[in-house]
C-alpha positions as CSV (number, residue, x, y, z in Angstrom):
1,M,258.6,45.4,175.4
2,L,259.1,47.8,178.5
3,N,260.2,44.8,180.6
4,Q,262.8,43.8,178.0
5,Q,264.1,47.3,177.7
6,I,264.6,47.7,181.4
7,R,266.4,44.4,181.5
8,T,268.6,45.4,178.5
9,L,269.4,48.9,179.7
10,R,270.3,47.7,183.2
11,K,272.7,45.1,181.9
12,A,274.2,47.6,179.4
13,H,274.9,49.8,182.4
14,K,276.5,46.7,184.1
15,M,273.9,47.1,187.1
16,S,272.5,44.4,189.1
17,Q,268.7,44.5,190.0
18,V,269.7,45.5,193.5
19,E,271.9,48.4,192.3
20,L,269.1,49.6,190.1
21,A,266.6,49.2,192.9
22,K,268.9,51.3,195.1
23,A,269.4,54.1,192.5
24,L,265.5,54.2,192.3
25,Y,264.7,53.8,196.0
26,V,262.5,50.7,195.5
27,T,263.0,47.1,196.2
28,K,264.8,44.5,194.2
29,Q,261.6,42.8,193.9
30,S,260.0,45.7,192.3
31,V,262.8,45.6,189.6
32,S,262.4,41.9,189.1
33,N,258.5,42.3,188.6
34,W,259.0,45.0,185.8
35,E,261.6,42.8,184.1
36,N,259.3,39.7,184.3
37,D,256.5,41.7,183.2
38,N,254.3,41.1,186.3
39,I,253.6,44.8,186.9
40,Q,254.4,47.9,184.9
41,P,256.4,50.9,186.6
42,S,254.3,54.0,187.3
43,V,254.7,57.0,185.1
44,E,256.7,58.6,187.7
45,M,258.9,55.6,187.9
46,L,259.3,55.4,184.1
47,V,260.7,58.9,184.1
48,K,263.1,57.9,186.8
49,L,264.2,54.9,184.9
50,A,264.7,57.1,181.8
51,K,266.8,59.5,183.8
52,V,269.0,56.6,185.3
53,F,269.6,55.2,181.9
54,S,270.2,58.6,180.2
55,V,267.4,57.8,177.5
56,S,263.9,59.2,176.7
57,T,260.7,57.7,178.0
58,D,259.7,57.3,174.5
59,F,263.0,55.1,174.1
60,M,262.0,53.1,177.2
61,L,258.7,52.4,175.5
62,G,259.9,51.5,172.2
63,L,258.3,54.5,170.5
64,E,261.7,55.8,169.5
65,T,264.7,53.9,168.4
66,K,267.2,56.9,168.3
67,Q,269.4,57.2,171.4
68,V,270.8,60.6,172.3
69,I,274.0,61.4,174.3
70,D,273.6,64.6,176.4
71,V,276.8,66.7,176.0
72,T,275.3,69.7,177.6
73,G,278.1,71.7,179.3
74,L,280.9,70.1,177.5
75,P,283.3,72.3,175.5
76,E,282.9,72.2,171.8
77,P,286.4,70.3,171.2
78,I,285.1,67.5,173.3
79,V,281.7,67.4,171.6
80,S,283.5,67.3,168.2
81,H,285.7,64.4,169.5
82,I,282.7,62.5,170.8
83,R,280.9,62.9,167.3
84,Q,284.1,61.7,165.6
85,L,284.2,58.6,167.9
86,V,280.5,57.8,167.1
87,D,281.3,58.1,163.3
88,D,284.2,55.9,163.7
89,F,282.2,53.4,165.6
90,R,279.4,53.4,163.0
91,Q,282.1,52.9,160.3
92,Y,283.7,49.9,162.2
93,G,280.2,48.4,162.7
94,Q,279.7,48.4,158.8
95,N,282.8,46.5,158.1
């Protein structure tokens, strides 16, 4: 499950294994091993992965399915606009 989540999030962020490895200061082989379920990332690395992908560690582990967008520091008009966009996408997806 974690291996699939890493691969899915990496691809969703349009990152190669090399780019993710550089962002985490690990080797491409480490990323490949995680994605192929050969080894598991350490707890510390799981936290770093979650930060890179802007998700919670619970989401990475499949314990939570809800994704959150951090809008901290954005002015309220922009936050409202983001909420409206999300609502519009939800409606679009149901049609």
